[in-house]
C-alpha positions as CSV (number, residue, x, y, z in Angstrom):
1,X,-21.2,-6.6,9.6
2,X,-20.9,-4.3,12.6
3,X,-22.2,-0.7,12.5
4,X,-21.9,1.3,15.6
5,X,-24.5,4.1,15.9
6,X,-24.4,5.2,12.3
7,X,-28.2,5.9,12.0
8,X,-28.2,7.8,15.3
9,X,-25.1,9.9,14.9
10,X,-24.9,10.6,11.2
11,X,-26.7,13.9,11.6
12,X,-23.9,15.0,14.0
13,X,-21.3,14.1,11.4
14,X,-23.1,16.2,8.7
15,X,-23.6,19.1,11.1
16,X,-19.9,19.1,12.0
17,X,-18.6,18.8,8.5
18,X,-21.0,20.6,6.1
19,X,-20.6,24.1,4.7
20,X,-21.9,26.4,1.9
21,X,-21.0,25.9,-1.7
22,X,-18.7,28.5,-3.2
23,X,-17.9,28.9,-6.8
24,X,-16.0,31.4,-8.9
25,X,-15.0,31.9,-12.5
26,X,-11.4,31.1,-13.5
27,X,-9.4,33.7,-15.4
28,X,-8.2,32.6,-18.8
29,X,-4.5,32.4,-19.7
30,X,-2.3,31.5,-22.6
31,X,-0.8,27.9,-22.7
32,X,2.7,27.6,-21.3
33,X,3.6,24.3,-23.1
34,X,3.4,23.0,-26.6
35,X,0.2,21.0,-26.9
36,X,-2.0,19.1,-29.3
37,X,-5.8,18.9,-28.7
38,X,-8.0,16.4,-30.5
39,X,-11.8,16.2,-30.0
40,X,-12.9,12.6,-30.7
41,X,-16.4,11.7,-31.9
42,X,-18.2,9.1,-29.8
43,X,-18.7,5.6,-31.2
44,X,-21.7,3.3,-30.9
45,X,-20.9,1.2,-27.8
46,X,-23.7,-0.9,-26.2
47,X,-24.2,-0.1,-22.5
48,X,-24.5,-2.7,-19.8
49,X,-27.8,-2.3,-17.9
50,X,-26.9,-1.7,-14.2
51,X,-30.4,-0.7,-13.0
52,X,-31.0,-3.9,-11.1
53,X,-31.5,-4.6,-7.3
54,X,-35.1,-3.4,-7.8
55,X,-34.1,0.3,-7.5
56,X,-32.6,-0.1,-4.0
57,X,-29.5,1.8,-4.9
58,X,-28.6,4.3,-7.5
59,X,-26.0,3.4,-10.2
60,X,-22.4,4.2,-9.4
61,X,-19.0,3.3,-10.9
62,X,-15.7,2.4,-9.3
63,X,-12.6,3.0,-11.5
64,X,-9.7,0.7,-10.6
65,X,-6.3,0.9,-12.2
66,X,-4.7,-2.4,-13.1
67,X,-2.1,-3.7,-15.5
68,X,-4.7,-4.5,-18.2
69,X,-6.2,-1.0,-18.0
70,X,-8.6,1.2,-16.0
71,X,-11.7,-0.8,-15.3
72,X,-15.0,0.9,-14.9
73,X,-16.8,-1.5,-12.5
74,X,-20.6,-1.0,-12.0
75,X,-21.8,-0.9,-8.4
76,X,-25.1,-2.8,-8.9
77,X,-24.0,-5.9,-10.8
78,X,-20.2,-5.7,-10.4
79,X,-19.8,-5.9,-14.2
80,X,-16.9,-4.2,-16.0
81,X,-18.7,-1.7,-18.1
82,X,-15.6,-0.9,-20.1
83,X,-11.8,-0.7,-19.8
84,X,-9.6,2.3,-20.6
85,X,-6.1,1.6,-21.8
86,X,-3.2,3.6,-20.4
87,X,0.6,3.9,-21.0
88,X,3.7,4.8,-19.1
89,X,4.6,3.9,-15.5
90,X,1.2,4.6,-14.0
91,X,-2.1,6.3,-14.6
92,X,-4.0,9.0,-12.6
93,X,-7.8,9.1,-12.7
94,X,-10.5,11.6,-11.7
95,X,-14.2,11.3,-12.3
96,X,-17.1,13.8,-12.2
97,X,-20.4,12.0,-12.0
98,X,-22.7,15.0,-12.5
99,X,-20.8,16.0,-15.6
100,X,-20.7,12.4,-16.8
101,X,-16.9,12.4,-17.4
102,X,-13.8,10.5,-16.3
103,X,-10.3,11.9,-16.8
104,X,-7.1,10.0,-17.3
105,X,-3.5,11.3,-17.0
106,X,-0.7,9.1,-18.3
107,X,2.7,9.2,-20.1
108,X,3.3,8.9,-23.9
109,X,6.5,9.4,-25.8
110,X,6.0,13.1,-26.4
111,X,5.1,14.0,-22.8
112,X,2.0,13.9,-20.6
113,X,-1.3,12.8,-22.1
114,X,-4.6,14.1,-20.7
115,X,-7.9,12.6,-21.9
116,X,-11.5,12.6,-20.9
117,X,-14.1,9.9,-21.6
118,X,-17.9,9.7,-21.5
119,X,-18.5,8.1,-18.2
120,X,-21.6,6.1,-19.4
121,X,-20.0,4.5,-22.5
122,X,-16.2,4.9,-22.1
123,X,-15.9,6.6,-25.4
124,X,-13.0,9.0,-25.6
125,X,-14.1,12.6,-26.2
126,X,-11.0,14.7,-26.0
127,X,-7.2,14.3,-25.8
128,X,-4.3,16.6,-25.2
129,X,-0.5,16.0,-25.0
130,X,1.7,18.4,-23.1
131,X,5.2,18.1,-24.7
132,X,8.3,17.8,-22.6
133,X,6.5,17.0,-19.3
134,X,5.8,13.9,-17.2
135,X,2.9,13.3,-14.8
136,X,3.8,13.3,-11.1
137,X,2.9,9.8,-10.1
138,X,1.6,8.7,-6.7
139,X,1.6,4.9,-7.0
140,X,-2.1,4.8,-5.9
141,X,-4.1,5.6,-9.1
142,X,-5.1,9.1,-8.0
143,X,-3.9,12.1,-6.1
144,X,-2.3,14.4,-8.7
145,X,-5.3,14.8,-11.1
146,X,-8.4,16.5,-9.8
147,X,-11.5,18.3,-11.2
148,X,-13.2,21.4,-9.8
149,X,-16.7,21.1,-11.1
150,X,-17.7,24.5,-9.8
151,X,-15.2,26.2,-12.1
152,X,-15.0,23.7,-14.9
153,X,-11.2,23.2,-14.4
154,X,-9.0,20.1,-14.4
155,X,-5.8,20.4,-12.4
156,X,-2.7,18.2,-12.8
157,X,0.7,18.0,-11.2
158,X,3.3,17.9,-13.9
159,X,7.1,17.5,-13.8
160,X,8.7,20.1,-16.1
161,X,12.4,20.8,-16.8
162,X,12.4,23.6,-14.1
163,X,10.5,21.5,-11.5
164,X,6.9,20.6,-10.5
165,X,4.1,22.7,-11.8
166,X,0.3,22.8,-11.4
167,X,-1.3,23.0,-14.8
168,X,-5.0,24.0,-15.3
169,X,-7.1,22.9,-18.2
170,X,-10.7,23.6,-19.4
171,X,-12.6,20.5,-18.6
172,X,-14.2,20.2,-22.0
173,X,-11.6,21.3,-24.6
174,X,-8.6,20.5,-22.3
175,X,-7.0,23.8,-23.4
176,X,-5.0,25.8,-20.9
177,X,-7.5,27.6,-18.8
178,X,-5.7,29.8,-16.2
179,X,-2.2,30.7,-14.9
180,X,-1.8,29.3,-11.5
181,X,-0.1,31.5,-9.0
182,X,3.7,31.5,-9.1
183,X,4.2,29.7,-5.8
184,X,2.6,26.7,-7.3
185,X,5.1,26.6,-10.2
186,X,8.7,26.5,-9.1
187,X,9.6,29.0,-6.4
188,X,7.7,27.3,-3.6
189,X,6.8,23.8,-4.8
190,X,9.6,21.3,-4.9
191,X,8.0,18.2,-3.7
192,X,4.2,18.4,-4.3
193,X,2.7,14.9,-4.2
194,X,-1.0,15.4,-3.6
195,X,-3.4,17.8,-5.2
196,X,-7.0,18.7,-4.2
197,X,-9.5,21.3,-5.6
198,X,-13.1,22.4,-5.1
199,X,-15.2,25.5,-4.9
200,X,-12.4,27.7,-6.5
201,X,-9.8,26.5,-3.9
202,X,-6.7,24.6,-4.9
203,X,-4.2,23.0,-2.5
204,X,-1.0,21.0,-2.8
205,X,0.8,19.0,-0.1
206,X,3.9,16.9,0.3
207,X,3.7,13.5,2.0
208,X,5.9,12.0,4.7
209,X,8.9,11.0,2.6
210,X,9.7,14.5,1.5
211,X,7.6,16.9,3.6
212,X,10.4,19.2,4.7
213,X,11.2,20.5,1.3
214,X,7.9,22.4,0.9
215,X,8.4,24.5,4.0
216,X,12.2,24.2,4.5
217,X,11.6,22.6,7.8
218,X,12.3,19.4,9.6
219,X,10.6,16.3,8.4
220,X,8.2,16.2,11.3
221,X,6.4,19.3,9.9
222,X,4.0,19.1,7.0
223,X,3.5,21.8,4.3
224,X,0.5,22.8,2.3
225,X,0.3,25.5,-0.4
226,X,-3.2,27.0,-0.9
227,X,-4.7,29.1,-3.7
228,X,-8.1,30.6,-3.0
229,X,-8.2,32.4,-6.4
230,X,-5.6,35.1,-5.5
231,X,-2.1,35.0,-4.2
232,X,-1.2,31.7,-2.8
233,X,-0.1,31.1,0.8
234,X,1.8,28.4,2.7
235,X,0.7,26.7,5.8
236,X,2.6,24.4,8.2
237,X,0.9,21.4,9.8
238,X,2.5,20.2,13.1
239,X,3.0,16.7,11.7
240,X,4.1,14.9,8.5
241,X,1.1,14.7,6.2
242,X,-0.1,11.3,5.1
243,X,-3.5,12.1,3.7
244,X,-5.5,15.1,2.4
245,X,-9.0,15.7,1.0
246,X,-11.4,18.5,0.3
247,X,-15.2,18.8,0.5
248,X,-17.2,20.2,-2.3
249,X,-17.4,23.6,-0.4
250,X,-13.6,23.9,-0.3
251,X,-13.1,22.8,3.3
252,X,-9.7,21.1,3.5
253,X,-8.7,18.3,5.9
254,X,-5.2,16.9,6.3
255,X,-3.9,14.2,8.6
256,X,-0.9,12.4,9.9
257,X,-0.2,8.8,10.7
258,X,-0.8,9.2,14.4
259,X,-4.3,10.5,13.8
260,X,-3.5,14.2,14.1
261,X,-5.9,16.2,11.9
262,X,-6.1,19.8,10.8
263,X,-9.0,21.6,9.0
264,X,-9.0,24.7,6.8
265,X,-12.4,26.1,6.2
266,X,-13.2,27.9,2.9
267,X,-11.7,31.4,2.8
268,X,-9.8,30.9,6.0
269,X,-6.0,30.9,6.2
270,X,-5.4,29.4,9.6
271,X,-5.4,25.6,10.3
272,X,-7.7,24.3,13.0
273,X,-6.7,21.2,15.0
274,X,-9.2,18.4,15.0
275,X,-8.7,15.9,17.9
276,X,-11.5,13.3,17.4
277,X,-9.2,10.7,15.8
278,X,-6.4,10.9,18.2
279,X,-8.8,10.9,21.1
280,X,-10.2,7.7,19.7
281,X,-6.7,6.2,19.9
282,X,-6.3,5.2,16.3
283,X,-3.9,6.3,13.5
284,X,-4.7,7.2,9.9
285,X,-3.9,5.0,6.9
286,X,-2.0,6.5,4.0
287,X,-4.4,8.5,1.8
288,X,-7.0,7.6,4.3
289,X,-9.2,10.7,4.3
290,X,-12.2,10.6,1.9
291,X,-14.6,13.5,1.1
292,X,-18.2,12.5,0.9
293,X,-19.2,15.2,-1.6
294,X,-20.2,18.4,0.1
295,X,-21.2,16.5,3.3
296,X,-18.5,15.1,5.5
297,X,-15.1,13.4,5.8
298,X,-14.5,9.7,6.4
299,X,-11.2,8.5,8.0
300,X,-9.6,5.2,7.2
301,X,-7.9,3.5,10.2
302,X,-6.4,0.1,11.0
303,X,-7.8,-1.7,14.0
304,X,-6.0,-4.9,15.2
305,X,-9.3,-5.9,17.0
306,X,-11.4,-5.8,13.8
307,X,-12.2,-9.0,12.1
308,X,-13.6,-7.3,9.0
309,X,-14.1,-3.8,7.6
310,X,-16.5,-1.8,9.7
311,X,-18.0,1.7,9.6
312,X,-18.1,3.6,12.9
313,X,-19.3,7.0,14.1
314,X,-17.3,7.9,17.3
315,X,-17.4,10.7,19.9
316,X,-16.8,14.0,18.3
317,X,-18.7,13.0,15.2
318,X,-15.8,11.4,13.3
319,X,-16.9,8.9,10.7
320,X,-14.4,6.0,10.5
321,X,-13.9,3.1,8.2
322,X,-11.9,0.5,10.2
323,X,-9.8,-2.1,8.4
324,X,-8.3,-5.2,10.0
325,X,-4.6,-4.6,10.6
326,X,-3.9,-7.8,8.7
327,X,-5.6,-6.7,5.5
328,X,-5.1,-3.0,4.9
329,X,-6.4,-1.3,1.8
330,X,-4.1,-0.3,-1.0
331,X,-4.2,3.4,-2.1
332,X,-6.7,4.8,0.4
333,X,-10.4,4.9,0.3
334,X,-13.2,6.7,-1.6
335,X,-16.7,7.6,-0.3
336,X,-19.6,8.1,-2.7
337,X,-22.7,7.8,-0.6
338,X,-24.1,5.4,0.3
339,X,-20.9,3.3,-0.2
340,X,-17.2,3.5,0.5
341,X,-14.9,2.0,-2.1
342,X,-11.4,0.5,-1.7
343,X,-9.0,-2.2,-2.9
344,X,-7.6,-5.0,-0.7
345,X,-5.2,-7.6,-2.0
346,X,-6.0,-6.8,-5.6
347,X,-9.8,-7.0,-5.1
348,X,-12.1,-4.0,-5.7
349,X,-14.6,-3.8,-2.8
350,X,-17.3,-1.6,-1.3
351,X,-19.1,-1.3,2.0
352,X,-22.5,0.3,2.7
353,X,-21.7,3.3,5.1
354,X,-25.2,3.2,6.6
355,X,-25.9,-0.5,7.0
356,X,-22.4,-2.0,7.1
357,X,-22.8,-4.8,4.5
358,X,-19.9,-5.3,2.1
359,X,-19.0,-7.1,-1.1
360,X,-16.1,-7.9,-3.4
361,X,-16.8,-6.3,-6.7
362,X,-14.0,-7.7,-8.9
363,X,-10.7,-9.4,-8.6
364,X,-8.3,-7.2,-10.6
365,X,-5.1,-8.9,-9.5
366,X,-1.8,-7.8,-7.9
367,X,-1.0,-4.1,-8.1
368,X,-4.6,-2.9,-8.5
369,X,-5.1,0.6,-7.2
370,X,-8.3,2.7,-6.7
371,X,-8.6,5.5,-9.3
372,X,-12.0,7.2,-8.7
373,X,-15.6,6.7,-7.8
374,X,-18.6,8.4,-9.4
375,X,-22.4,8.4,-8.8
376,X,-23.3,7.4,-12.3
């Protein structure tokens, strides 16, 4: 594998991308939809031992959405630890390693179903159904279900009779936890397709196919709505957005297909242009921005000259994951140090972001999409 300067320049990436952690309490609010909540007792399920490789790497789990369920694939021995069933057209997944939980959003006959499972065993712990709604799908296994561990909130994009809404839930009971600002409900949000949250900040964006509707502008302009815990505000990006991610400190990064990037620091309301990717001369793959915890962003690109997946650190401190143009990933990329996770041609894979070696973890089959990665 090829690694270009990662050990020398990693400090530059961290220095350029890190920030302080900000957390705030979330105000409680009454539920706005008919719901059912059921807390489920765990069952005795034997665990697969993943503490192999002589302690060289910590355990981690890659959740991949396939037709037979959501597979929890262990990093260290590539075994499927358990499989979570889902229903409807597609499932959305979010995981929180430090809390030991994985969340799943799907469709049942009554409406949208939200569940969380014990990450170690796969046992279901809580379930809630929001009647008369449907989850906003993405086709990639993630993107409209996120968890803000700093506030203990789960956010989901739901389609209601009046339009698209952002719903917030307590991450343990799954009861409604706060009323999201009105701009996120119906007045300003007509095409929300991606949702990110961290450090008390929430942001929604439209992607290329319907970007103009969020800002009432031409399709070459991207729109983002941001809620920092008070009144929300709208921002225009000078390009159609194809990817968005947020660090653990609330720093937001959005990008376009041509490699244009904008950054929004925590508690700031003005977008800052980031030129490193465009100066490198490469574009951004769809959903190709990954947040490495509270550290730094990684950018997925296609490189016609690459024979295999490569990790690169380039001028300006941008950390890249370069994919051969002939075999692009499906559904973007996750980074959970020290590995990046992705799906190519139905196969779940990972690459070491420091050393560059990579492996196929499991062959899920056609239509497999990445759902989440967790450090447990």
